[in-house]
C-alpha positions as CSV (number, residue, x, y, z in Angstrom):
1,X,7.0,-9.4,27.2
2,X,5.6,-12.8,26.9
3,X,4.3,-14.9,29.8
4,X,7.4,-17.1,29.7
5,X,9.7,-14.1,30.0
6,X,7.8,-12.9,33.0
7,X,7.9,-16.3,34.6
8,X,11.6,-16.4,33.9
9,X,12.0,-13.0,35.6
10,X,10.0,-13.9,38.7
11,X,11.9,-17.2,39.0
12,X,15.2,-15.3,38.8
13,X,14.4,-12.8,41.6
14,X,12.8,-15.3,44.0
15,X,16.2,-16.3,45.3
16,X,17.4,-13.9,48.0
17,X,21.1,-14.0,47.0
18,X,20.2,-12.9,43.5
19,X,18.2,-10.0,44.9
20,X,21.3,-9.0,46.9
21,X,23.4,-9.3,43.8
22,X,21.1,-6.9,42.0
23,X,21.2,-4.5,44.9
24,X,25.0,-4.6,44.8
25,X,25.1,-4.1,41.0
26,X,22.5,-1.3,41.1
27,X,24.7,0.7,43.4
28,X,27.5,0.8,40.9
29,X,28.3,0.8,37.2
30,X,29.6,-2.8,37.1
31,X,31.3,-5.5,39.2
32,X,33.1,-8.7,38.7
33,X,32.1,-12.0,40.3
34,X,35.3,-11.8,42.4
35,X,34.4,-8.4,43.8
36,X,30.8,-9.4,44.5
37,X,32.0,-12.6,46.2
38,X,34.3,-10.6,48.5
39,X,31.3,-8.5,49.6
40,X,28.9,-11.4,50.3
41,X,29.0,-14.6,52.3
42,X,28.7,-16.8,49.1
43,X,31.4,-18.5,47.2
44,X,32.6,-17.0,43.9
45,X,31.3,-20.2,42.1
46,X,27.9,-19.6,43.6
47,X,28.0,-16.0,42.6
48,X,28.8,-17.0,39.0
49,X,25.9,-19.3,38.9
50,X,23.5,-16.7,40.2
51,X,24.9,-14.1,37.8
52,X,24.3,-16.5,34.9
53,X,20.7,-16.9,36.0
54,X,20.2,-13.2,36.3
55,X,21.8,-12.7,32.8
56,X,19.5,-15.4,31.3
57,X,16.5,-13.6,32.6
58,X,17.7,-10.3,31.0
59,X,18.3,-8.5,34.3
60,X,22.1,-8.4,34.0
61,X,24.5,-8.2,31.2
62,X,28.2,-9.2,31.0
63,X,31.1,-7.7,29.2
64,X,34.6,-9.1,28.8
65,X,37.3,-6.5,29.5
66,X,40.7,-8.1,29.3
67,X,40.6,-11.1,31.7
68,X,37.7,-9.7,33.6
69,X,34.0,-10.3,33.1
70,X,32.1,-7.3,34.2
71,X,28.5,-7.5,35.1
72,X,26.0,-4.7,35.1
73,X,22.3,-4.3,35.6
74,X,20.1,-3.7,32.5
75,X,18.1,-0.7,33.8
76,X,15.5,-1.0,31.1
77,X,14.7,-4.6,32.1
78,X,14.5,-3.5,35.8
79,X,12.0,-0.8,34.8
80,X,9.9,-3.3,32.8
81,X,10.0,-5.6,35.8
82,X,8.8,-2.8,38.1
83,X,5.9,-2.0,35.8
84,X,4.9,-5.7,35.6
85,X,5.2,-6.0,39.4
86,X,2.8,-3.1,39.8
87,X,0.3,-4.7,37.4
88,X,0.5,-8.0,39.4
89,X,0.1,-6.0,42.7
90,X,-3.0,-4.3,41.4
91,X,-4.5,-7.6,40.4
92,X,-3.9,-9.1,43.8
93,X,-5.3,-6.0,45.6
94,X,-8.5,-6.4,43.6
95,X,-8.6,-10.1,44.4
96,X,-8.0,-9.5,48.1
97,X,-10.7,-6.8,48.2
98,X,-13.2,-9.3,46.7
99,X,-12.2,-11.9,49.2
100,X,-12.6,-9.4,52.0
101,X,-16.1,-8.4,50.8
102,X,-17.2,-12.1,50.6
103,X,-15.9,-12.7,54.1
104,X,-17.8,-9.6,55.4
105,X,-21.0,-10.7,53.6
106,X,-20.7,-14.2,55.0
107,X,-20.1,-12.9,58.5
108,X,-23.1,-10.5,58.3
109,X,-25.4,-13.3,57.0
110,X,-24.3,-15.6,59.8
111,X,-24.7,-12.9,62.4
112,X,-28.3,-12.2,61.1
113,X,-29.1,-16.0,61.2
114,X,-28.1,-16.1,64.9
115,X,-30.4,-13.3,65.9
């Protein structure tokens, strides 16, 4: 995955409605925009726009079946996103630990100067 693909992924899932759509789709094989709109407090038009964004990031795929467009989650892409999120979390944990250590050292040196 390239950096731009990851940026595209994170941008797609920052929107709470899109995360809810993913949750709805993960719980079933597929759903139409109409079905999803009936289960959420968002218009069908907004659902379609969010689904298009999720599809462009590779998280969702669509399939025309008769007059319906059925959307489903791309499990492989979700798995890749999960792995990448864990990598990002590990980096942040390391950074936060370094910040904590610097703060503790600064506090200790100030405390020693005061005594």
